[in-house]
ChimeraX commands (.cxc) that place a marker at each C-alpha (Angstrom):
marker #1 position 63.63,-129.80,106.90 radius 0.5
marker #1 position 61.66,-128.30,103.99 radius 0.5
marker #1 position 61.01,-125.12,105.96 radius 0.5
marker #1 position 64.72,-124.71,106.64 radius 0.5
marker #1 position 65.59,-125.54,103.03 radius 0.5
marker #1 position 63.08,-122.92,101.87 radius 0.5
marker #1 position 64.81,-120.42,104.19 radius 0.5
marker #1 position 68.03,-121.22,102.27 radius 0.5
marker #1 position 69.77,-123.01,105.12 radius 0.5
marker #1 position 72.66,-124.83,103.37 radius 0.5
marker #1 position 72.59,-127.95,105.54 radius 0.5
marker #1 position 68.85,-128.44,104.97 radius 0.5
marker #1 position 69.22,-127.88,101.23 radius 0.5
marker #1 position 72.04,-130.41,101.10 radius 0.5
marker #1 position 69.99,-132.94,103.06 radius 0.5
marker #1 position 67.06,-132.48,100.67 radius 0.5
marker #1 position 69.29,-133.01,97.64 radius 0.5
marker #1 position 70.87,-136.05,99.29 radius 0.5
marker #1 position 67.42,-137.57,99.82 radius 0.5
marker #1 position 66.42,-137.18,96.18 radius 0.5
marker #1 position 69.82,-137.89,94.59 radius 0.5
marker #1 position 68.95,-141.55,93.81 radius 0.5
marker #1 position 65.86,-140.41,91.86 radius 0.5
marker #1 position 67.89,-137.83,89.96 radius 0.5
marker #1 position 70.46,-140.45,88.98 radius 0.5
marker #1 position 67.73,-142.94,88.04 radius 0.5
marker #1 position 66.17,-140.51,85.58 radius 0.5
marker #1 position 69.48,-139.54,83.98 radius 0.5
marker #1 position 71.03,-143.02,83.82 radius 0.5
marker #1 position 70.85,-143.44,80.03 radius 0.5
marker #1 position 72.27,-140.04,79.09 radius 0.5
marker #1 position 75.84,-139.73,77.81 radius 0.5
marker #1 position 78.29,-138.84,80.61 radius 0.5
marker #1 position 78.62,-135.10,79.95 radius 0.5
marker #1 position 74.91,-134.68,79.28 radius 0.5
marker #1 position 74.17,-136.69,82.43 radius 0.5
marker #1 position 76.29,-134.38,84.59 radius 0.5
marker #1 position 74.71,-131.28,83.06 radius 0.5
marker #1 position 71.19,-132.65,83.46 radius 0.5
marker #1 position 71.77,-133.66,87.08 radius 0.5
marker #1 position 73.14,-130.21,87.90 radius 0.5
marker #1 position 70.18,-128.50,86.20 radius 0.5
marker #1 position 67.73,-130.70,88.13 radius 0.5
marker #1 position 69.41,-129.80,91.43 radius 0.5
marker #1 position 69.29,-126.08,90.60 radius 0.5
marker #1 position 65.62,-126.27,89.58 radius 0.5
marker #1 position 64.73,-128.12,92.78 radius 0.5
marker #1 position 66.37,-125.47,94.93 radius 0.5
marker #1 position 64.75,-122.66,92.92 radius 0.5
marker #1 position 61.36,-124.33,93.16 radius 0.5
marker #1 position 61.53,-124.05,96.95 radius 0.5
marker #1 position 60.82,-120.33,96.55 radius 0.5
marker #1 position 57.46,-121.14,94.91 radius 0.5
marker #1 position 56.69,-124.04,97.25 radius 0.5
marker #1 position 53.92,-123.24,99.72 radius 0.5
marker #1 position 54.45,-124.98,103.03 radius 0.5
marker #1 position 51.32,-125.97,104.90 radius 0.5
marker #1 position 51.01,-127.76,108.18 radius 0.5
marker #1 position 51.27,-131.28,106.80 radius 0.5
marker #1 position 53.00,-133.99,108.74 radius 0.5
marker #1 position 55.24,-136.00,106.42 radius 0.5
marker #1 position 58.19,-138.06,107.52 radius 0.5
marker #1 position 61.41,-137.96,105.52 radius 0.5
marker #1 position 60.95,-141.61,104.57 radius 0.5
marker #1 position 57.68,-140.65,102.84 radius 0.5
marker #1 position 59.70,-138.47,100.47 radius 0.5
marker #1 position 61.66,-141.41,99.08 radius 0.5
marker link #1:1,2 radius 0.2
marker link #1:2,3 radius 0.2
marker link #1:3,4 radius 0.2
marker link #1:4,5 radius 0.2
marker link #1:5,6 radius 0.2
marker link #1:6,7 radius 0.2
marker link #1:7,8 radius 0.2
marker link #1:8,9 radius 0.2
marker link #1:9,10 radius 0.2
marker link #1:10,11 radius 0.2
marker link #1:11,12 radius 0.2
marker link #1:12,13 radius 0.2
marker link #1:13,14 radius 0.2
marker link #1:14,15 radius 0.2
marker link #1:15,16 radius 0.2
marker link #1:16,17 radius 0.2
marker link #1:17,18 radius 0.2
marker link #1:18,19 radius 0.2
marker link #1:19,20 radius 0.2
marker link #1:20,21 radius 0.2
marker link #1:21,22 radius 0.2
marker link #1:22,23 radius 0.2
marker link #1:23,24 radius 0.2
marker link #1:24,25 radius 0.2
marker link #1:25,26 radius 0.2
marker link #1:26,27 radius 0.2
marker link #1:27,28 radius 0.2
marker link #1:28,29 radius 0.2
marker link #1:29,30 radius 0.2
marker link #1:30,31 radius 0.2
marker link #1:31,32 radius 0.2
marker link #1:32,33 radius 0.2
marker link #1:33,34 radius 0.2
marker link #1:34,35 radius 0.2
marker link #1:35,36 radius 0.2
marker link #1:36,37 radius 0.2
marker link #1:37,38 radius 0.2
marker link #1:38,39 radius 0.2
marker link #1:39,40 radius 0.2
marker link #1:40,41 radius 0.2
marker link #1:41,42 radius 0.2
marker link #1:42,43 radius 0.2
marker link #1:43,44 radius 0.2
marker link #1:44,45 radius 0.2
marker link #1:45,46 radius 0.2
marker link #1:46,47 radius 0.2
marker link #1:47,48 radius 0.2
marker link #1:48,49 radius 0.2
marker link #1:49,50 radius 0.2
marker link #1:50,51 radius 0.2
marker link #1:51,52 radius 0.2
marker link #1:52,53 radius 0.2
marker link #1:53,54 radius 0.2
marker link #1:54,55 radius 0.2
marker link #1:55,56 radius 0.2
marker link #1:56,57 radius 0.2
marker link #1:57,58 radius 0.2
marker link #1:58,59 radius 0.2
marker link #1:59,60 radius 0.2
marker link #1:60,61 radius 0.2
marker link #1:61,62 radius 0.2
marker link #1:62,63 radius 0.2
marker link #1:63,64 radius 0.2
marker link #1:64,65 radius 0.2
marker link #1:65,66 radius 0.2
marker link #1:66,67 radius 0.2
view
């Protein structure tokens, strides 16, 4: 999934964001509503941009390990 997300495949990127969405919401839970929405959006953008710098090696990790 990470390889496909790095290759900018929309379904893989969406799946990655879906997996980490609970963590994003956890870390923004105390922000005021508008700030919370802005912060969550910025986090999603930065995650997708960071895929360009992410070096993928042959490591076997299941999706449940990412949670």
